mmCIF file as Biopython writes it, N, C-alpha, C and O atoms, coordinates in Angstrom:
data_model
#
loop_
_atom_site.group_PDB
_atom_site.id
_atom_site.type_symbol
_atom_site.label_atom_id
_atom_site.label_alt_id
_atom_site.label_comp_id
_atom_site.label_asym_id
_atom_site.label_entity_id
_atom_site.label_seq_id
_atom_site.pdbx_PDB_ins_code
_atom_site.Cartn_x
_atom_site.Cartn_y
_atom_site.Cartn_z
_atom_site.occupancy
_atom_site.B_iso_or_equiv
_atom_site.auth_seq_id
_atom_site.auth_asym_id
_atom_site.pdbx_PDB_model_num
ATOM 1   N N  . MET A ? 1  ? 103.728 -3.627  -11.926 1.0 0.0 1  A 1 
ATOM 2   C CA . MET A ? 1  ? 105.069 -3.464  -11.414 1.0 0.0 1  A 1 
ATOM 3   C C  . MET A ? 1  ? 105.383 -1.970  -11.350 1.0 0.0 1  A 1 
ATOM 4   O O  . MET A ? 1  ? 104.666 -1.144  -11.914 1.0 0.0 1  A 1 
ATOM 5   N N  . GLY A ? 2  ? 106.445 -1.651  -10.666 1.0 0.0 2  A 1 
ATOM 6   C CA . GLY A ? 2  ? 106.854 -0.265  -10.525 1.0 0.0 2  A 1 
ATOM 7   C C  . GLY A ? 2  ? 107.678 0.205   -11.702 1.0 0.0 2  A 1 
ATOM 8   O O  . GLY A ? 2  ? 107.948 -0.551  -12.635 1.0 0.0 2  A 1 
ATOM 9   N N  . PRO A ? 3  ? 108.067 1.445   -11.646 1.0 0.0 3  A 1 
ATOM 10  C CA . PRO A ? 3  ? 108.869 1.994   -12.741 1.0 0.0 3  A 1 
ATOM 11  C C  . PRO A ? 3  ? 110.266 1.366   -12.758 1.0 0.0 3  A 1 
ATOM 12  O O  . PRO A ? 3  ? 110.789 0.946   -11.726 1.0 0.0 3  A 1 
ATOM 13  N N  . SER A ? 4  ? 110.841 1.313   -13.933 1.0 0.0 4  A 1 
ATOM 14  C CA . SER A ? 4  ? 112.192 0.762   -14.071 1.0 0.0 4  A 1 
ATOM 15  C C  . SER A ? 4  ? 113.219 1.793   -13.604 1.0 0.0 4  A 1 
ATOM 16  O O  . SER A ? 4  ? 112.879 2.940   -13.316 1.0 0.0 4  A 1 
ATOM 17  N N  . ALA A ? 5  ? 114.479 1.365   -13.535 1.0 0.0 5  A 1 
ATOM 18  C CA . ALA A ? 5  ? 115.539 2.267   -13.088 1.0 0.0 5  A 1 
ATOM 19  C C  . ALA A ? 5  ? 115.685 3.457   -14.034 1.0 0.0 5  A 1 
ATOM 20  O O  . ALA A ? 5  ? 115.932 4.580   -13.592 1.0 0.0 5  A 1 
ATOM 21  N N  . SER A ? 6  ? 115.533 3.210   -15.330 1.0 0.0 6  A 1 
ATOM 22  C CA . SER A ? 6  ? 115.662 4.334   -16.276 1.0 0.0 6  A 1 
ATOM 23  C C  . SER A ? 6  ? 114.509 5.320   -16.114 1.0 0.0 6  A 1 
ATOM 24  O O  . SER A ? 6  ? 114.697 6.525   -16.279 1.0 0.0 6  A 1 
ATOM 25  N N  . GLN A ? 7  ? 113.325 4.820   -15.794 1.0 0.0 7  A 1 
ATOM 26  C CA . GLN A ? 7  ? 112.192 5.728   -15.576 1.0 0.0 7  A 1 
ATOM 27  C C  . GLN A ? 7  ? 112.379 6.524   -14.287 1.0 0.0 7  A 1 
ATOM 28  O O  . GLN A ? 7  ? 112.005 7.695   -14.224 1.0 0.0 7  A 1 
ATOM 29  N N  . LEU A ? 8  ? 112.952 5.901   -13.264 1.0 0.0 8  A 1 
ATOM 30  C CA . LEU A ? 8  ? 113.189 6.624   -12.014 1.0 0.0 8  A 1 
ATOM 31  C C  . LEU A ? 8  ? 114.218 7.732   -12.198 1.0 0.0 8  A 1 
ATOM 32  O O  . LEU A ? 8  ? 114.119 8.780   -11.561 1.0 0.0 8  A 1 
ATOM 33  N N  . ARG A ? 9  ? 115.203 7.512   -13.062 1.0 0.0 9  A 1 
ATOM 34  C CA . ARG A ? 9  ? 116.220 8.539   -13.318 1.0 0.0 9  A 1 
ATOM 35  C C  . ARG A ? 9  ? 115.621 9.768   -13.998 1.0 0.0 9  A 1 
ATOM 36  O O  . ARG A ? 9  ? 116.141 10.874  -13.852 1.0 0.0 9  A 1 
ATOM 37  N N  . LEU A ? 10 ? 114.529 9.578   -14.741 1.0 0.0 10 A 1 
ATOM 38  C CA . LEU A ? 10 ? 113.897 10.699  -15.428 1.0 0.0 10 A 1 
ATOM 39  C C  . LEU A ? 10 ? 113.064 11.571  -14.492 1.0 0.0 10 A 1 
ATOM 40  O O  . LEU A ? 10 ? 112.734 12.708  -14.827 1.0 0.0 10 A 1 
ATOM 41  N N  . LEU A ? 11 ? 112.730 11.041  -13.330 1.0 0.0 11 A 1 
ATOM 42  C CA . LEU A ? 11 ? 111.920 11.805  -12.385 1.0 0.0 11 A 1 
ATOM 43  C C  . LEU A ? 11 ? 112.755 12.888  -11.714 1.0 0.0 11 A 1 
ATOM 44  O O  . LEU A ? 11 ? 113.976 12.778  -11.596 1.0 0.0 11 A 1 
ATOM 45  N N  . SER A ? 12 ? 112.074 13.916  -11.288 1.0 0.0 12 A 1 
ATOM 46  C CA . SER A ? 12 ? 112.760 14.960  -10.530 1.0 0.0 12 A 1 
ATOM 47  C C  . SER A ? 12 ? 113.085 14.419  -9.132  1.0 0.0 12 A 1 
ATOM 48  O O  . SER A ? 12 ? 112.481 13.438  -8.698  1.0 0.0 12 A 1 
ATOM 49  N N  . PRO A ? 13 ? 114.017 15.040  -8.435  1.0 0.0 13 A 1 
ATOM 50  C CA . PRO A ? 13 ? 114.353 14.569  -7.080  1.0 0.0 13 A 1 
ATOM 51  C C  . PRO A ? 13 ? 113.143 14.562  -6.146  1.0 0.0 13 A 1 
ATOM 52  O O  . PRO A ? 13 ? 113.010 13.666  -5.312  1.0 0.0 13 A 1 
ATOM 53  N N  . GLU A ? 14 ? 112.265 15.552  -6.281  1.0 0.0 14 A 1 
ATOM 54  C CA . GLU A ? 14 ? 111.074 15.600  -5.437  1.0 0.0 14 A 1 
ATOM 55  C C  . GLU A ? 14 ? 110.139 14.430  -5.737  1.0 0.0 14 A 1 
ATOM 56  O O  . GLU A ? 14 ? 109.558 13.833  -4.830  1.0 0.0 14 A 1 
ATOM 57  N N  . ASP A ? 15 ? 110.004 14.114  -7.029  1.0 0.0 15 A 1 
ATOM 58  C CA . ASP A ? 15 ? 109.138 12.997  -7.406  1.0 0.0 15 A 1 
ATOM 59  C C  . ASP A ? 15 ? 109.703 11.660  -6.927  1.0 0.0 15 A 1 
ATOM 60  O O  . ASP A ? 15 ? 108.946 10.769  -6.543  1.0 0.0 15 A 1 
ATOM 61  N N  . ARG A ? 16 ? 111.025 11.516  -6.949  1.0 0.0 16 A 1 
ATOM 62  C CA . ARG A ? 16 ? 111.641 10.292  -6.434  1.0 0.0 16 A 1 
ATOM 63  C C  . ARG A ? 16 ? 111.392 10.140  -4.939  1.0 0.0 16 A 1 
ATOM 64  O O  . ARG A ? 16 ? 111.142 9.038   -4.449  1.0 0.0 16 A 1 
ATOM 65  N N  . ILE A ? 17 ? 111.463 11.251  -4.224  1.0 0.0 17 A 1 
ATOM 66  C CA . ILE A ? 17 ? 111.194 11.221  -2.783  1.0 0.0 17 A 1 
ATOM 67  C C  . ILE A ? 17 ? 109.748 10.810  -2.525  1.0 0.0 17 A 1 
ATOM 68  O O  . ILE A ? 17 ? 109.475 9.981   -1.657  1.0 0.0 17 A 1 
ATOM 69  N N  . VAL A ? 18 ? 108.829 11.395  -3.283  1.0 0.0 18 A 1 
ATOM 70  C CA . VAL A ? 18 ? 107.411 11.055  -3.127  1.0 0.0 18 A 1 
ATOM 71  C C  . VAL A ? 18 ? 107.180 9.581   -3.450  1.0 0.0 18 A 1 
ATOM 72  O O  . VAL A ? 18 ? 106.452 8.891   -2.736  1.0 0.0 18 A 1 
ATOM 73  N N  . TYR A ? 19 ? 107.800 9.103   -4.523  1.0 0.0 19 A 1 
ATOM 74  C CA . TYR A ? 19 ? 107.628 7.700   -4.916  1.0 0.0 19 A 1 
ATOM 75  C C  . TYR A ? 19 ? 108.174 6.768   -3.835  1.0 0.0 19 A 1 
ATOM 76  O O  . TYR A ? 19 ? 107.533 5.775   -3.493  1.0 0.0 19 A 1 
ATOM 77  N N  . LYS A ? 20 ? 109.345 7.080   -3.302  1.0 0.0 20 A 1 
ATOM 78  C CA . LYS A ? 20 ? 109.935 6.221   -2.270  1.0 0.0 20 A 1 
ATOM 79  C C  . LYS A ? 20 ? 109.097 6.232   -0.998  1.0 0.0 20 A 1 
ATOM 80  O O  . LYS A ? 20 ? 108.944 5.196   -0.352  1.0 0.0 20 A 1 
ATOM 81  N N  . LYS A ? 21 ? 108.553 7.394   -0.630  1.0 0.0 21 A 1 
ATOM 82  C CA . LYS A ? 21 ? 107.672 7.466   0.539   1.0 0.0 21 A 1 
ATOM 83  C C  . LYS A ? 21 ? 106.409 6.643   0.303   1.0 0.0 21 A 1 
ATOM 84  O O  . LYS A ? 21 ? 105.975 5.901   1.184   1.0 0.0 21 A 1 
ATOM 85  N N  . TRP A ? 22 ? 105.823 6.773   -0.878  1.0 0.0 22 A 1 
ATOM 86  C CA . TRP A ? 22 ? 104.621 6.020   -1.214  1.0 0.0 22 A 1 
ATOM 87  C C  . TRP A ? 22 ? 104.893 4.524   -1.168  1.0 0.0 22 A 1 
ATOM 88  O O  . TRP A ? 22 ? 104.101 3.756   -0.621  1.0 0.0 22 A 1 
ATOM 89  N N  . LEU A ? 23 ? 106.016 4.116   -1.743  1.0 0.0 23 A 1 
ATOM 90  C CA . LEU A ? 23 ? 106.375 2.700   -1.758  1.0 0.0 23 A 1 
ATOM 91  C C  . LEU A ? 23 ? 106.599 2.178   -0.349  1.0 0.0 23 A 1 
ATOM 92  O O  . LEU A ? 23 ? 106.101 1.109   0.001   1.0 0.0 23 A 1 
ATOM 93  N N  . ARG A ? 24 ? 107.333 2.910   0.454   1.0 0.0 24 A 1 
ATOM 94  C CA . ARG A ? 24 ? 107.615 2.502   1.829   1.0 0.0 24 A 1 
ATOM 95  C C  . ARG A ? 24 ? 106.327 2.394   2.639   1.0 0.0 24 A 1 
ATOM 96  O O  . ARG A ? 24 ? 106.147 1.431   3.384   1.0 0.0 24 A 1 
ATOM 97  N N  . ARG A ? 25 ? 105.436 3.363   2.503   1.0 0.0 25 A 1 
ATOM 98  C CA . ARG A ? 25 ? 104.185 3.347   3.268   1.0 0.0 25 A 1 
ATOM 99  C C  . ARG A ? 25 ? 103.265 2.217   2.826   1.0 0.0 25 A 1 
ATOM 100 O O  . ARG A ? 25 ? 102.614 1.585   3.657   1.0 0.0 25 A 1 
ATOM 101 N N  . SER A ? 26 ? 103.210 1.962   1.529   1.0 0.0 26 A 1 
ATOM 102 C CA . SER A ? 26 ? 102.348 0.871   1.072   1.0 0.0 26 A 1 
ATOM 103 C C  . SER A ? 26 ? 102.899 -0.483  1.512   1.0 0.0 26 A 1 
ATOM 104 O O  . SER A ? 26 ? 102.130 -1.370  1.882   1.0 0.0 26 A 1 
ATOM 105 N N  . LEU A ? 27 ? 104.214 -0.650  1.477   1.0 0.0 27 A 1 
ATOM 106 C CA . LEU A ? 27 ? 104.798 -1.904  1.965   1.0 0.0 27 A 1 
ATOM 107 C C  . LEU A ? 27 ? 104.568 -2.077  3.464   1.0 0.0 27 A 1 
ATOM 108 O O  . LEU A ? 27 ? 104.298 -3.187  3.922   1.0 0.0 27 A 1 
ATOM 109 N N  . MET A ? 28 ? 104.671 -1.002  4.222   1.0 0.0 28 A 1 
ATOM 110 C CA . MET A ? 28 ? 104.405 -1.077  5.663   1.0 0.0 28 A 1 
ATOM 111 C C  . MET A ? 28 ? 102.943 -1.423  5.932   1.0 0.0 28 A 1 
ATOM 112 O O  . MET A ? 28 ? 102.651 -2.231  6.813   1.0 0.0 28 A 1 
ATOM 113 N N  . PHE A ? 29 ? 102.028 -0.820  5.185   1.0 0.0 29 A 1 
ATOM 114 C CA . PHE A ? 29 ? 100.604 -1.081  5.389   1.0 0.0 29 A 1 
ATOM 115 C C  . PHE A ? 29 ? 100.279 -2.542  5.105   1.0 0.0 29 A 1 
ATOM 116 O O  . PHE A ? 29 ? 99.669  -3.216  5.934   1.0 0.0 29 A 1 
ATOM 117 N N  . TYR A ? 30 ? 100.687 -3.032  3.934   1.0 0.0 30 A 1 
ATOM 118 C CA . TYR A ? 30 ? 100.349 -4.406  3.570   1.0 0.0 30 A 1 
ATOM 119 C C  . TYR A ? 30 ? 101.143 -5.417  4.392   1.0 0.0 30 A 1 
ATOM 120 O O  . TYR A ? 30 ? 100.652 -6.514  4.657   1.0 0.0 30 A 1 
ATOM 121 N N  . GLY A ? 31 ? 102.336 -5.073  4.791   1.0 0.0 31 A 1 
ATOM 122 C CA . GLY A ? 31 ? 103.108 -5.946  5.674   1.0 0.0 31 A 1 
ATOM 123 C C  . GLY A ? 31 ? 102.456 -6.064  7.043   1.0 0.0 31 A 1 
ATOM 124 O O  . GLY A ? 31 ? 102.384 -7.152  7.614   1.0 0.0 31 A 1 
ATOM 125 N N  . THR A ? 32 ? 101.982 -4.942  7.566   1.0 0.0 32 A 1 
ATOM 126 C CA . THR A ? 32 ? 101.296 -4.952  8.855   1.0 0.0 32 A 1 
ATOM 127 C C  . THR A ? 32 ? 99.981  -5.727  8.763   1.0 0.0 32 A 1 
ATOM 128 O O  . THR A ? 32 ? 99.645  -6.486  9.672   1.0 0.0 32 A 1 
ATOM 129 N N  . ALA A ? 33 ? 99.246  -5.542  7.682   1.0 0.0 33 A 1 
ATOM 130 C CA . ALA A ? 33 ? 97.990  -6.281  7.500   1.0 0.0 33 A 1 
ATOM 131 C C  . ALA A ? 33 ? 98.260  -7.782  7.426   1.0 0.0 33 A 1 
ATOM 132 O O  . ALA A ? 33 ? 97.526  -8.572  8.020   1.0 0.0 33 A 1 
ATOM 133 N N  . LEU A ? 34 ? 99.290  -8.175  6.713   1.0 0.0 34 A 1 
ATOM 134 C CA . LEU A ? 34 ? 99.637  -9.591  6.610   1.0 0.0 34 A 1 
ATOM 135 C C  . LEU A ? 34 ? 100.060 -10.152 7.957   1.0 0.0 34 A 1 
ATOM 136 O O  . LEU A ? 34 ? 99.682  -11.270 8.307   1.0 0.0 34 A 1 
ATOM 137 N N  . ALA A ? 35 ? 100.840 -9.392  8.716   1.0 0.0 35 A 1 
ATOM 138 C CA . ALA A ? 35 ? 101.271 -9.845  10.037  1.0 0.0 35 A 1 
ATOM 139 C C  . ALA A ? 35 ? 100.082 -10.000 10.979  1.0 0.0 35 A 1 
ATOM 140 O O  . ALA A ? 35 ? 100.022 -10.963 11.743  1.0 0.0 35 A 1 
ATOM 141 N N  . LEU A ? 36 ? 99.140  -9.069  10.935  1.0 0.0 36 A 1 
ATOM 142 C CA . LEU A ? 36 ? 97.949  -9.171  11.784  1.0 0.0 36 A 1 
ATOM 143 C C  . LEU A ? 36 ? 97.092  -10.376 11.408  1.0 0.0 36 A 1 
ATOM 144 O O  . LEU A ? 36 ? 96.575  -11.064 12.288  1.0 0.0 36 A 1 
ATOM 145 N N  . LEU A ? 37 ? 96.937  -10.636 10.121  1.0 0.0 37 A 1 
ATOM 146 C CA . LEU A ? 37 ? 96.171  -11.804 9.692   1.0 0.0 37 A 1 
ATOM 147 C C  . LEU A ? 37 ? 96.860  -13.096 10.097  1.0 0.0 37 A 1 
ATOM 148 O O  . LEU A ? 37 ? 96.200  -14.047 10.517  1.0 0.0 37 A 1 
ATOM 149 N N  . ALA A ? 38 ? 98.173  -13.139 9.977   1.0 0.0 38 A 1 
ATOM 150 C CA . ALA A ? 38 ? 98.920  -14.330 10.405  1.0 0.0 38 A 1 
ATOM 151 C C  . ALA A ? 38 ? 98.783  -14.537 11.906  1.0 0.0 38 A 1 
ATOM 152 O O  . ALA A ? 38 ? 98.597  -15.665 12.362  1.0 0.0 38 A 1 
ATOM 153 N N  . PHE A ? 39 ? 98.873  -13.453 12.680  1.0 0.0 39 A 1 
ATOM 154 C CA . PHE A ? 39 ? 98.701  -13.551 14.129  1.0 0.0 39 A 1 
ATOM 155 C C  . PHE A ? 39 ? 97.303  -14.040 14.487  1.0 0.0 39 A 1 
ATOM 156 O O  . PHE A ? 39 ? 97.147  -14.862 15.390  1.0 0.0 39 A 1 
ATOM 157 N N  . ALA A ? 40 ? 96.292  -13.544 13.791  1.0 0.0 40 A 1 
ATOM 158 C CA . ALA A ? 40 ? 94.915  -13.974 14.058  1.0 0.0 40 A 1 
ATOM 159 C C  . ALA A ? 40 ? 94.731  -15.457 13.733  1.0 0.0 40 A 1 
ATOM 160 O O  . ALA A ? 40 ? 94.040  -16.170 14.461  1.0 0.0 40 A 1 
ATOM 161 N N  . ALA A ? 41 ? 95.340  -15.917 12.655  1.0 0.0 41 A 1 
ATOM 162 C CA . ALA A ? 41 ? 95.227  -17.330 12.284  1.0 0.0 41 A 1 
ATOM 163 C C  . ALA A ? 41 ? 95.904  -18.219 13.319  1.0 0.0 41 A 1 
ATOM 164 O O  . ALA A ? 41 ? 95.360  -19.257 13.694  1.0 0.0 41 A 1 
ATOM 165 N N  . VAL A ? 42 ? 97.082  -17.823 13.781  1.0 0.0 42 A 1 
ATOM 166 C CA . VAL A ? 42 ? 97.797  -18.605 14.791  1.0 0.0 42 A 1 
ATOM 167 C C  . VAL A ? 42 ? 97.029  -18.592 16.105  1.0 0.0 42 A 1 
ATOM 168 O O  . VAL A ? 42 ? 96.889  -19.630 16.752  1.0 0.0 42 A 1 
ATOM 169 N N  . ALA A ? 43 ? 96.533  -17.432 16.502  1.0 0.0 43 A 1 
ATOM 170 C CA . ALA A ? 43 ? 95.770  -17.335 17.748  1.0 0.0 43 A 1 
ATOM 171 C C  . ALA A ? 43 ? 94.496  -18.170 17.662  1.0 0.0 43 A 1 
ATOM 172 O O  . ALA A ? 43 ? 94.119  -18.817 18.638  1.0 0.0 43 A 1 
ATOM 173 N N  . ASN A ? 44 ? 93.838  -18.165 16.526  1.0 0.0 44 A 1 
ATOM 174 C CA . ASN A ? 44 ? 92.636  -18.973 16.357  1.0 0.0 44 A 1 
ATOM 175 C C  . ASN A ? 44 ? 92.970  -20.458 16.459  1.0 0.0 44 A 1 
ATOM 176 O O  . ASN A ? 44 ? 92.210  -21.229 17.045  1.0 0.0 44 A 1 
ATOM 177 N N  . HIS A ? 45 ? 94.083  -20.851 15.902  1.0 0.0 45 A 1 
ATOM 178 C CA . HIS A ? 45 ? 94.490  -22.260 15.950  1.0 0.0 45 A 1 
ATOM 179 C C  . HIS A ? 45 ? 94.835  -22.677 17.385  1.0 0.0 45 A 1 
ATOM 180 O O  . HIS A ? 45 ? 94.512  -23.787 17.808  1.0 0.0 45 A 1 
ATOM 181 N N  . ILE A ? 46 ? 95.488  -21.785 18.126  1.0 0.0 46 A 1 
ATOM 182 C CA . ILE A ? 46 ? 95.893  -22.105 19.490  1.0 0.0 46 A 1 
ATOM 183 C C  . ILE A ? 46 ? 94.691  -22.090 20.431  1.0 0.0 46 A 1 
ATOM 184 O O  . ILE A ? 46 ? 94.565  -22.965 21.288  1.0 0.0 46 A 1 
ATOM 185 N N  . LEU A ? 47 ? 93.812  -21.110 20.279  1.0 0.0 47 A 1 
ATOM 186 C CA . LEU A ? 47 ? 92.707  -20.923 21.217  1.0 0.0 47 A 1 
ATOM 187 C C  . LEU A ? 47 ? 91.459  -21.724 20.863  1.0 0.0 47 A 1 
ATOM 188 O O  . LEU A ? 47 ? 90.541  -21.808 21.678  1.0 0.0 47 A 1 
ATOM 189 N N  . ALA A ? 48 ? 91.400  -22.309 19.684  1.0 0.0 48 A 1 
ATOM 190 C CA . ALA A ? 48 ? 90.218  -23.080 19.289  1.0 0.0 48 A 1 
ATOM 191 C C  . ALA A ? 48 ? 90.148  -24.357 20.117  1.0 0.0 48 A 1 
ATOM 192 O O  . ALA A ? 48 ? 91.180  -24.955 20.422  1.0 0.0 48 A 1 
ATOM 193 N N  . PRO A ? 49 ? 88.944  -24.777 20.480  1.0 0.0 49 A 1 
ATOM 194 C CA . PRO A ? 49 ? 88.834  -26.013 21.265  1.0 0.0 49 A 1 
ATOM 195 C C  . PRO A ? 49 ? 89.248  -27.217 20.425  1.0 0.0 49 A 1 
ATOM 196 O O  . PRO A ? 49 ? 89.111  -27.199 19.202  1.0 0.0 49 A 1 
ATOM 197 N N  . PRO A ? 50 ? 89.755  -28.264 21.082  1.0 0.0 50 A 1 
ATOM 198 C CA . PRO A ? 50 ? 90.096  -29.469 20.329  1.0 0.0 50 A 1 
ATOM 199 C C  . PRO A ? 50 ? 88.855  -30.065 19.676  1.0 0.0 50 A 1 
ATOM 200 O O  . PRO A ? 50 ? 87.735  -29.815 20.122  1.0 0.0 50 A 1 
ATOM 201 N N  . SER A ? 51 ? 89.048  -30.838 18.639  1.0 0.0 51 A 1 
ATOM 202 C CA . SER A ? 51 ? 87.905  -31.355 17.893  1.0 0.0 51 A 1 
ATOM 203 C C  . SER A ? 51 ? 87.014  -32.243 18.749  1.0 0.0 51 A 1 
ATOM 204 O O  . SER A ? 51 ? 85.829  -32.383 18.447  1.0 0.0 51 A 1 
ATOM 205 N N  . SER A ? 52 ? 87.548  -32.847 19.809  1.0 0.0 52 A 1 
ATOM 206 C CA . SER A ? 52 ? 86.716  -33.706 20.653  1.0 0.0 52 A 1 
ATOM 207 C C  . SER A ? 52 ? 85.728  -32.898 21.490  1.0 0.0 52 A 1 
ATOM 208 O O  . SER A ? 52 ? 84.739  -33.449 21.972  1.0 0.0 52 A 1 
ATOM 209 N N  . ASP A ? 53 ? 85.979  -31.596 21.673  1.0 0.0 53 A 1 
ATOM 210 C CA . ASP A ? 53 ? 85.083  -30.744 22.453  1.0 0.0 53 A 1 
ATOM 211 C C  . ASP A ? 53 ? 83.995  -30.105 21.606  1.0 0.0 53 A 1 
ATOM 212 O O  . ASP A ? 53 ? 83.090  -29.470 22.147  1.0 0.0 53 A 1 
ATOM 213 N N  . VAL A ? 54 ? 84.062  -30.258 20.318  1.0 0.0 54 A 1 
ATOM 214 C CA . VAL A ? 54 ? 83.101  -29.630 19.422  1.0 0.0 54 A 1 
ATOM 215 C C  . VAL A ? 54 ? 81.839  -30.482 19.386  1.0 0.0 54 A 1 
ATOM 216 O O  . VAL A ? 54 ? 81.921  -31.708 19.319  1.0 0.0 54 A 1 
ATOM 217 N N  . ALA A ? 55 ? 80.677  -29.845 19.430  1.0 0.0 55 A 1 
ATOM 218 C CA . ALA A ? 55 ? 79.416  -30.574 19.406  1.0 0.0 55 A 1 
ATOM 219 C C  . ALA A ? 55 ? 79.307  -31.387 18.130  1.0 0.0 55 A 1 
ATOM 220 O O  . ALA A ? 55 ? 79.640  -30.910 17.045  1.0 0.0 55 A 1 
ATOM 221 N N  . GLY A ? 56 ? 78.843  -32.604 18.267  1.0 0.0 56 A 1 
ATOM 222 C CA . GLY A ? 56 ? 78.661  -33.464 17.109  1.0 0.0 56 A 1 
ATOM 223 C C  . GLY A ? 56 ? 79.839  -34.372 16.852  1.0 0.0 56 A 1 
ATOM 224 O O  . GLY A ? 56 ? 79.737  -35.295 16.044  1.0 0.0 56 A 1 
ATOM 225 N N  . ASP A ? 57 ? 80.969  -34.133 17.524  1.0 0.0 57 A 1 
ATOM 226 C CA . ASP A ? 57 ? 82.135  -34.978 17.329  1.0 0.0 57 A 1 
ATOM 227 C C  . ASP A ? 57 ? 82.209  -36.095 18.360  1.0 0.0 57 A 1 
ATOM 228 O O  . ASP A ? 57 ? 83.153  -36.886 18.351  1.0 0.0 57 A 1 
ATOM 229 N N  . GLY A ? 58 ? 81.222  -36.168 19.250  1.0 0.0 58 A 1 
ATOM 230 C CA . GLY A ? 58 ? 81.249  -37.174 20.311  1.0 0.0 58 A 1 
ATOM 231 C C  . GLY A ? 58 ? 80.981  -38.572 19.780  1.0 0.0 58 A 1 
ATOM 232 O O  . GLY A ? 58 ? 80.940  -38.803 18.571  1.0 0.0 58 A 1 
ATOM 233 N N  . ASP A ? 59 ? 80.802  -39.484 20.698  1.0 0.0 59 A 1 
ATOM 234 C CA . ASP A ? 59 ? 80.575  -40.882 20.348  1.0 0.0 59 A 1 
ATOM 235 C C  . ASP A ? 59 ? 79.132  -41.040 19.867  1.0 0.0 59 A 1 
ATOM 236 O O  . ASP A ? 59 ? 78.203  -40.884 20.659  1.0 0.0 59 A 1 
ATOM 237 N N  . SER A ? 60 ? 78.932  -41.340 18.603  1.0 0.0 60 A 1 
ATOM 238 C CA . SER A ? 60 ? 77.585  -41.456 18.060  1.0 0.0 60 A 1 
ATOM 239 C C  . SER A ? 60 ? 76.878  -42.717 18.576  1.0 0.0 60 A 1 
ATOM 240 O O  . SER A ? 60 ? 75.649  -42.753 18.633  1.0 0.0 60 A 1 
ATOM 241 N N  . MET A ? 61 ? 77.639  -43.741 18.948  1.0 0.0 61 A 1 
ATOM 242 C CA . MET A ? 61 ? 77.037  -44.951 19.515  1.0 0.0 61 A 1 
ATOM 243 C C  . MET A ? 61 ? 76.396  -44.638 20.865  1.0 0.0 61 A 1 
ATOM 244 O O  . MET A ? 61 ? 75.326  -45.162 21.174  1.0 0.0 61 A 1 
ATOM 245 N N  . GLN A ? 62 ? 77.032  -43.796 21.666  1.0 0.0 62 A 1 
ATOM 246 C CA . GLN A ? 62 ? 76.462  -43.416 22.959  1.0 0.0 62 A 1 
ATOM 247 C C  . GLN A ? 62 ? 75.170  -42.655 22.750  1.0 0.0 62 A 1 
ATOM 248 O O  . GLN A ? 62 ? 74.211  -42.876 23.490  1.0 0.0 62 A 1 
ATOM 249 N N  . THR A ? 63 ? 75.109  -41.779 21.782  1.0 0.0 63 A 1 
ATOM 250 C CA . THR A ? 63 ? 73.895  -41.036 21.481  1.0 0.0 63 A 1 
ATOM 251 C C  . THR A ? 63 ? 72.794  -41.985 21.030  1.0 0.0 63 A 1 
ATOM 252 O O  . THR A ? 63 ? 71.638  -41.829 21.421  1.0 0.0 63 A 1 
ATOM 253 N N  . ALA A ? 64 ? 73.149  -42.968 20.210  1.0 0.0 64 A 1 
ATOM 254 C CA . ALA A ? 64 ? 72.145  -43.932 19.753  1.0 0.0 64 A 1 
ATOM 255 C C  . ALA A ? 64 ? 71.648  -44.777 20.920  1.0 0.0 64 A 1 
ATOM 256 O O  . ALA A ? 64 ? 70.461  -45.099 20.976  1.0 0.0 64 A 1 
ATOM 257 N N  . ALA A ? 65 ? 72.524  -45.144 21.850  1.0 0.0 65 A 1 
ATOM 258 C CA . ALA A ? 65 ? 72.118  -45.944 23.008  1.0 0.0 65 A 1 
ATOM 259 C C  . ALA A ? 65 ? 71.182  -45.157 23.911  1.0 0.0 65 A 1 
ATOM 260 O O  . ALA A ? 65 ? 70.207  -45.710 24.421  1.0 0.0 65 A 1 
ATOM 261 N N  . ILE A ? 66 ? 71.461  -43.884 24.116  1.0 0.0 66 A 1 
ATOM 262 C CA . ILE A ? 66 ? 70.602  -43.041 24.960  1.0 0.0 66 A 1 
ATOM 263 C C  . ILE A ? 66 ? 69.230  -42.897 24.296  1.0 0.0 66 A 1 
ATOM 264 O O  . ILE A ? 66 ? 68.204  -42.976 24.971  1.0 0.0 66 A 1 
ATOM 265 N N  . THR A ? 67 ? 69.208  -42.691 23.010  1.0 0.0 67 A 1 
ATOM 266 C CA . THR A ? 67 ? 67.947  -42.541 22.284  1.0 0.0 67 A 1 
ATOM 267 C C  . THR A ? 67 ? 67.148  -43.840 22.337  1.0 0.0 67 A 1 
ATOM 268 O O  . THR A ? 67 ? 65.925  -43.793 22.465  1.0 0.0 67 A 1 
ATOM 269 N N  . ALA A ? 68 ? 67.789  -44.971 22.244  1.0 0.0 68 A 1 
ATOM 270 C CA . ALA A ? 68 ? 67.100  -46.269 22.229  1.0 0.0 68 A 1 
ATOM 271 C C  . ALA A ? 68 ? 66.492  -46.584 23.586  1.0 0.0 68 A 1 
ATOM 272 O O  . ALA A ? 68 ? 65.492  -47.300 23.642  1.0 0.0 68 A 1 
ATOM 273 N N  . THR A ? 69 ? 67.039  -46.090 24.665  1.0 0.0 69 A 1 
ATOM 274 C CA . THR A ? 69 ? 66.519  -46.403 25.988  1.0 0.0 69 A 1 
ATOM 275 C C  . THR A ? 69 ? 65.306  -45.549 26.340  1.0 0.0 69 A 1 
ATOM 276 O O  . THR A ? 69 ? 64.630  -45.847 27.325  1.0 0.0 69 A 1 
ATOM 277 N N  . LYS A ? 70 ? 65.012  -44.533 25.601  1.0 0.0 70 A 1 
ATOM 278 C CA . LYS A ? 70 ? 63.870  -43.665 25.919  1.0 0.0 70 A 1 
ATOM 279 C C  . LYS A ? 70 ? 62.581  -44.237 25.440  1.0 0.0 70 A 1 
ATOM 280 O O  . LYS A ? 70 ? 61.527  -43.629 25.629  1.0 0.0 70 A 1 
#
């Protein structure tokens, strides 16, 4: 966790500015990373083929019938 309010009061004004900049930048970085991962997951879900188009999900009886006729 971060410093408490009493610890922040003990810092110099310059150190408080540095801490706030560091905190803001780290939140922006991890927030952006999370947003990109969420976007990638949604895009993958939308753009992925339906399960019926995936190899191996077809009618196994039809495959067995084709094999039996050979």
